[in-house]
MIFI-631692 format. One record per atom (N, C-alpha, C, CB): x, y negated, z; residue in one letter. Coordinates in steps of 0.02 Angstrom, whole numbers, plus 50000, padded with zeros to 5 digits. Glycine has a CB too. Layout:
REM MIFI-631692
XYZA/...
This chain:
REM MIFI-631692
605565188757957M/605425195157990M/604705197257974M/605515194558067M/604645203457953K/603985205857934K/603565207357996K/604045212157890K/602915206957986F/602435207758041F/602525214558075F/601715207058016F/602565219958036E/602595226658064E/603245227858102E/602505231858010E/603755223958089N/604395225058122N/604425222058192N/604945222258080N/603955217758209H/604005214758275H/603335215058313H/604225207558270H/602915219758294I/602295220758330I/602385226458380I/601715222358281I/602145225458441G/602195230558492G/601695236058478G/602085227658561G/601775241658512E/601335247458501E/600615245658517E/601565253558544E/600515241658569T/599845239858589T/599595233658552T/599815238558663T/600035230458516G/599835224458480G/599905218158522G/599125225058457G/600165218758583G/600205213058627G/600615207258599G/600505215058692G/601205208858571M/601625203558544M/601275200258484M/602305206358523M/600965204358443A/600625201558385A/600035197258406A/600385207158339A/599685199258459E/599115195358483E/599335188358502E/598785198858542E/599885187758539S/600115181158561S/600355176958503S/600665181958614S/600705180058455E/600965176358398E/600405174358350E/601475180558360E/599915178558342F/599365177158298F/598835172658330F/599035183558275F/598655174258391L/598055171358421L/598195166458478L/597625176758446L/598825166258502G/598975161958559G/598785165358624G/598625155358552G/598905161858679V/598745164558746V/598405159158788V/599385167158781V/598075161358841L/597745156758886L/598255152658925L/597295160658934L/598035147158952D/598445142858994D/598585146559060D/598105135859007D/599215148059074N/599385152059133N/599175148759198N/600125153259134N/599245142259204S/599075138859267S/598325139259280S/599305131559265S/597925138459228V/597205138759236V/596985146059249V/596845135959173V/597315150659215F/597165157759225F/597325159759297F/597545162159175F/597885157159323R/598075158659392R/597545156059441R/598765155459408R/597305149959429E/596785147159472E/596155151559471E/596615140059449E/595985153959412F/595405158459406F/595505164859447F/595275160159332F/596095167859442L/596235174059479L/596205172959554L/596935176759459L/596475167459578V/596455165859649V/595735165059672V/596865159459664V/595335161459632A/594625160459649A/594255167059650A/594295155559599A/594405171559603E/594085178059602E/594265182259663E/594275181859538E/594895181959682L/595115185659742L/594755183059803L/595875184959751L/594685176559809E/594345173659866E/593605175459866E/594425166059867E/593305175459807R/592595177159802R/592475184459822R/592335175959731R/592895188959796V/592825196059811V/592935197359885V/593315200159769V/593455194159913E/593595195159985E/593015192660028E/594245191460004E/592705187060007S/592135184360044S/591555189260042S/591935177660016S/591435192259984E/590885197059978E/591015203260020E/590785199059905E/591645205560021I/591825211360061I/591735209960136I/592555213560047I/591955204060157N/591915202260228N/591195201360252N/592295195860241N/590745200360205S/590035199560224S/589715206260243S/589655196360167S/590055211760225L/589795218360243L/589915219560318L/590145223960201L/589415222060353E/589455222760426E/589875228760447E/588765223260455E/589845234160409N/590185240260428N/590915240160405N/589825246360399N/591395240960453K/592105240660436K/592305246160387K/592535241260500K/592045252160397K/592205257760352K/591985256160281K/591885264260377K/591385253160276E/591125251360210E/591565245860179E/590395248960215E/591775240960220R/592205235660195R/592855238560167R/592365230560250R/593165243160204D/593795246160182D/593705250260118D/594075250660237D/593145253860113E/593015257960054E/592925253459992E/592405262360064E/592535248160000V/592405243659943V/593055240159923V/591865238359961V/593455238059973R/594085234759958R/594555239359919R/594425232460024R/594575245759938D/594995250659903D/594745251859832D/595015257259942D/594085252259824Q/593795253359758Q/593965247559711Q/593035254159762Q/593895241459735I/594045235659694I/594785235259677I/593815229159729I/595205236659728A/595925236459717A/596135241559665A/596305237659783A/595855247559669N/596015252759621N/595775250959551N/595715259459642N/595185247959547A/594915246059482A/595335240659449A/594185243659489A/595525235659489V/595935230159462V/596615232759442V/596015224559515V/596905237259483H/597575239959468H/597565244159404H/597835244159527H/597045248259394S/597025252659336S/596865248959272S/596505258059347S/596455243659276R/596265239959216R/596645233359209R/595525238659216R/597015231359261H/597415225159259H/596975219059245H/597955225659206H/596375219059273S/595925213459261S/595335213659310S/595665213459189S/595015207959320F/594385207659356F/593825208259305F/594325201059396F/593305211959324Y/592735212759278Y/592275206759282Y/592345219259293Y/592075204359223L/591555199359217L/591075201659161L/591845192259201L/590435200459167P/589975201959112P/590195198259049P/589245199959130P/590005200758991R/590255198158928R/590135190658921R/589915201758870R/589525188458931K/589375181358921K/589775177058969K/588625180058931K/589815179059032E/590195175259082E/590945175159065E/590085178159152E/591195180759040S/591905181059023S/592075176158967S/592105188159002S/591615175158919L/591735170458865L/591705163258891L/591225171458809L/591245161958936V/591205155258966V/591855153459001V/590605154759015V/592105158059042V/592725156959079V/593315156159030V/592865162759127V/593325160258978T/593875159958930T/593915153258895T/593805165558878T/593345150358879R/593335143758846R/593675138458889R/592605141658831R/593655139458954E/593925134359000E/594675135259012E/593565134659066E/594985140458983M/595685141958998M/596135141458936M/595735148959027M/595925137658887Q/596315137258825Q/596935132958832Q/595875134558769Q/597465135258800S/598095131258798S/598155127358734S/598695135858807S/597745128958684D/597755125458620D/597085121758611D/597875130458561D/597055117658559N/596445113858545N/595965118058504N/596615107258507N/595385120058532P/594925124358495P/594685121358429P/594325125958537P/594615114758426K/594375111458365K/594915111258311K/594145104458381K/595525109958332E/596085109258286E/596695113058314E/596255101758273E/596705119558307P/597255123558335P/597925121758302P/597125131058326P/598455122058342N/599125120958315N/599445127358291N/599555117658368N/599245132958320L/599535139458301L/599335141058229L/599295145058350L/599795143958192L/599715144658120L/599085148558100L/600315148058091L/599005154658126F/598445158758103F/597765155558119F/598485165658135F/597625153558182P/596985150358195P/596875144058153P/596935148558268P/597415140258143K/597365134058104K/597135135458033K/598045130358104K/597465140258000L/597295141857931L/596615145457927L/597835146157899L/596475149557977L/595835153157978L/595245148357981L/595815158058037L/595275143458026L/594735138658032L/594685134357970L/594835134158093L/595255132457941A/595235128357880A/594885132057824A/595955126557859A/595025138457816S/594705142357763S/593955143257776S/595045149257758S/593775144557839I/593065145357856I/592685138857843I/592985147557930I/592965133257865K/592635126857855K/592545125357781K/593045121157888K/593045127057741E/592995125857668E/592425129957639E/593655127657633E/592355136257661K/591815140457636K/591135137757657K/591905147657662K/591085135257718I/590465132357741I/590285126157700I/590505130557816I/590765121757689N/590635115557652N/590435116957580N/591255111157654N/590645122557553Q/590445124357485Q/589715126657481Q/590905129857458Q/589425128457539Q/588755131257539Q/588225126657570Q/588755137757577Q/588435121957611T/587945117657643T/588255110857658T/587685120857708T/587815105757660E/588045099057679E/587925097757753E/587675093757638E/587625102557788D/587515101857860D/588185101557897D/587085107657887D/588185097957953Q/588775097557994Q/588815103758039Q/588765091058038Q/589355107558030V/589455113558071V/590125112858106V/589435119958027V/590105113058172E/590715112758212E/590985119858221E/590595109358281E/591625120758207V/591935127458212V/592515127058261V/592195129858141V/592505131458311L/593005131258364L/593305138258375L/592695128558430L/593955138458384F/594315144758394F/594555145358466F/594915145258345F/594435151258496Y/594645152658564Y/595025159258567Y/594035152758612Y/595615159158598T/595965165358610T/595735168258677T/596735164258611T/595765174858682A/595615178258746A/596235181858772A/595035183158737A/596795180958739C/597415184558756C/597795180958812C/597865185158694C/598185184858848T/598565182158904T/599305184058899T/598275184658970T/599705180358935N/600405182058944N/600575180559017N/600885178158894N/600245184059062F/600275182659133F/600465188859172F/599605179859159F/600935188159220H/601145193759261H/601115191859334H/601865195959242H/600925196759376D/600895195459447D/601585195859479D/600415200459482D/601625195159545K/602265195059579K/602655201559573K/602165193459652K/602295206959559R/602625213559549R/602845214559477R/602155219159570R/602705209659435G/602895210159365G/602395213759322G/603545213559360G/601815215359350E/601295218859312E/600865213859275E/600865223259359E/600695215659214E/600295211259172E/599575211059196E/600315213559099E/599295205059198V/598585204159215V/598235201359154V/598505199459277V/597695204559134K/597365202659072K/596685199459085K/597275208659026K/596425196559032N/595775193159034N/595215198359028N/595735187958977N/594675197159063S/594115201859063S/593815202758993S/593565199359110S/593785197358954A/593505197758886A/593895202658844A/593495190858853A/594555202858854D/594985207358816D/594915214558841D/595725205058821D/595005215558906V/595035222258935V/594365225858932V/595275221959006V/593835222458952F/593185225758960F/592725225058900F/592845223159021F/592845220058859H/592385218758803H/592715218958735H/592055212058813H/593345220858732G/593685221858668G/593755215658626G/593335226958630G/593805209858658I/593835203458621I/594525200258629I/593285198658646I/594875199558574D/595525196258574D/595455188758563D/595985199258522D/594935186858527A/594805179758512A/594075179258489A/595305176958457A/593835173058485F/593155172158459F/593085165158431F/592625173358514F/592595164458387I/592465158058354I/591755155858367I/592605158558277I/591675149658391D/591015146758402D/590815142558342D/591005142658467D/590185143158322F/589905138958270F/589325135058302F/589655143258208F/589335128458294K/588815124258321K/588515120058266K/589085119758379K/587855120658257Y/587515116858205Y/586805115358229Y/587495120658137Y/586645108758228G/585995106758256G/585975108658330G/585415110058217G/585445112158349K/585375114558418K/585575121958424K/584665113558443K/585845124558370K/586025131658368K/586765132758383K/585855134658300K/586905138558412E/587595140658423E/587655148058405E/587815139358496E/588225149858376R/588355156758357R/589075158358374R/588215158058281R/589195163958407T/589875166058424T/590035172558388T/589945167058501T/590605172658354I/590845178658320I/591495180758352I/590935177458243I/591515186958376T/592095189358414T/592575193258368T/591875193858472T/593225192958386L/593755195858344L/594175200658385L/594195190258315L/594405205858352D/594855210858382D/595435211958333D/594485217558398D/596045210258355L/596635211258313L/596935218058329L/597165205658325L/597045222158277S/597285228958287S/597815230758235S/596695233958283S/598235235658253I/598715238358205I/598475245258181I/599415238858237I/597885247358202D/597635254058186D/597105253558131D/597335257458248D/597255255658070P/596775255158015P/596145259358027P/597095257157950P/596205264558069K/595625268858083K/595085265058121K/595835275058123K/595285259658153K/594805255758192K/594275252558148K/595165250458232K/594435251658084M/593955248758038M/593335253158030M/594285247657969M/593415259558041N/592865264258032N/592535266258097N/593115270357997N/592755263258152R/592475264758217R/591975259458238R/593015265558270R/591555261358283R/591095256558313R/591475252758367R/590455259958344R/591545246358359T/591935242258406T/591495237158440T/592525238758369T/591745234258494K/591365229358531K/591395222458497K/591635228758603K/591925221058462A/591995214658428A/591625214658362A/592735212958417A/591425208758339N/591075208158275N/591525209558215N/590775201258268N/592145207258220V/592625207958164V/593265211158190V/592765201058132V/593475216558157V/594115219758173V/594615217558119V/594045227558175V/595165214658141M/595675212158096M/596265216958098M/595895204858114M/596325221358049V/596875226158047V/597455223158010V/596645232858014V/598025222658044A/598595219058016A/599175223357997A/598815213858063A/599125229958005N/599705234057989N/599665237257920N/599795239458041N/599135235757883S/599055238757817S/599485235257764S/598325238557797S/599755229457782A/600185225757736A/600725222057775A/599775220657693A/601315221857749E/601865218257781E/601885211157755E/602545221857770E/601965206457801F/602015199557780F/602365195457833F/601315196657765F/602615189757812D/602905184957858D/602355180357884D/603465180757823D/602445178157946L/601975173257973L/602175166357946L/601985173258052L/602035165657882D/602255159757844D/601685157757797D/602915161257804D/601485151457799P/600925149357756P/601055150257682P/600765142157769P/601695150957662N/601855151957592N/601905159257572N/602505148457575N/601845163757621D/601885170857607D/601215173257579D/602065174857672D/601225176257519E/600605178257486E/600225183457527E/600765181057417E/600585188257557G/600255193257597G/599895190257656G/600755198457621G/600215185357688F/599895181957745F/599295177957722F/600405177457780F/599355174557665Q/598795170657638Q/598195175257625Q/599005167157573Q/598325181057597N/597775185857582N/597455188357647N/598045191757542N/597875189557698F/597615191757762F/597145186557792F/598185193357811F/597375180257792V/596965174857819V/596305174357782V/597345168157815V/596325174557715E/595725173857675E/595235179657687E/595895173457601E/595505185657695D/595075191557708D/594705190657774D/595505197957710D/595055188557825Q/594735187757891Q/594245181857890Q/595265186657945Q/594425176457856A/593985170657851A/593335172657815A/594325164957813A/593385176757764D/592795178857726D/592335183157770D/592995182757663D/592625187657808K/592225191957853K/591845187757903K/592675197057890K/592195183057934V/591875178757985V/591345174357953V/592405174458020V/591505171457895F/591035167057862F/590395170757842F/591345163957800F/590465176857816Q/589885180657795Q/589415182057853Q/590095187257763Q/589695183657912L/589285184857971L/588935178457993L/589705187658029L/589305172957994F/589005166658014F/588455164557965F/589535161158017F/588605164757900F/588145162057851F/587505166157846F/588485161757783F/587545172657860R/586945176757862R/586455174157914R/587125184157877R/586705172757974D/586275170158027D/586065163058013D/586635170558094D/586515159157984Y/586355152257967Y/585765152057917Y/586965148657937Y/585775156257867Q/585245156357818Q/584585158557849Q/585425161057760Q/584615163257896L/584015165357931L/583715159557971L/584155171257978L/584145155758004D/583915149958042D/583595144757996D/584495146758080D/583905143657938E/583635138857890E/582955141057863E/584135137857834E/582885147557851S/582255150057824S/581695149457875S/582325157457802S/581855150357939Y/581355149457992Y/581145142057997Y/581635151858060Y/581625137557989K/581465130357992K/581005128457934K/582105126057991K/581115131357876A/580725129657817A/580025132657818A/581095131957755A/579945137957858A/579295141557859A/578755137257892A/579365148357895A/
């Protein structure tokens, strides 16, 4: 089955097949904790009218965006803790091949030890009403996945956005790398040439961003 034939309009199905999803049980625990935290903050307000107004504002915001807001850095920290796959050695095909290609490119350029980890920010979670609840990193910060690079005492995070809209390549986006997947049809198969090219293209984009910063760090150390 070709990629374009089974991708949803929003890209949701493709996101889960390409990038994986968060662990539902851990995500549920996070949502419950957020609800308790928000309710505690609301109850701390002395004025009942103010409490009701704030409660309505939060409820409307969560309902319209299907997510709780977290600042970007905090949302990434939380997302790292909710993975269903192994960030170091993903089992899902695309992350697995993507990391392998990136690591190969790094090893060709340096003998330094660089740890590369893949994290999905996508969800497949629905509340009791059947409504989808999404991750803050995805909804508010445009991040479908991200890759951490750790070398020495340095860390670098490169964020990814998977899209079916080729126009997004020319827009200013919140993610570091936009991966447009509808410009070519391919099978999600390691032997499919189109898929191989897609993986290599994305690996090269990510590697170039990482290696630019890596070289800057190295030049500072040498100075």
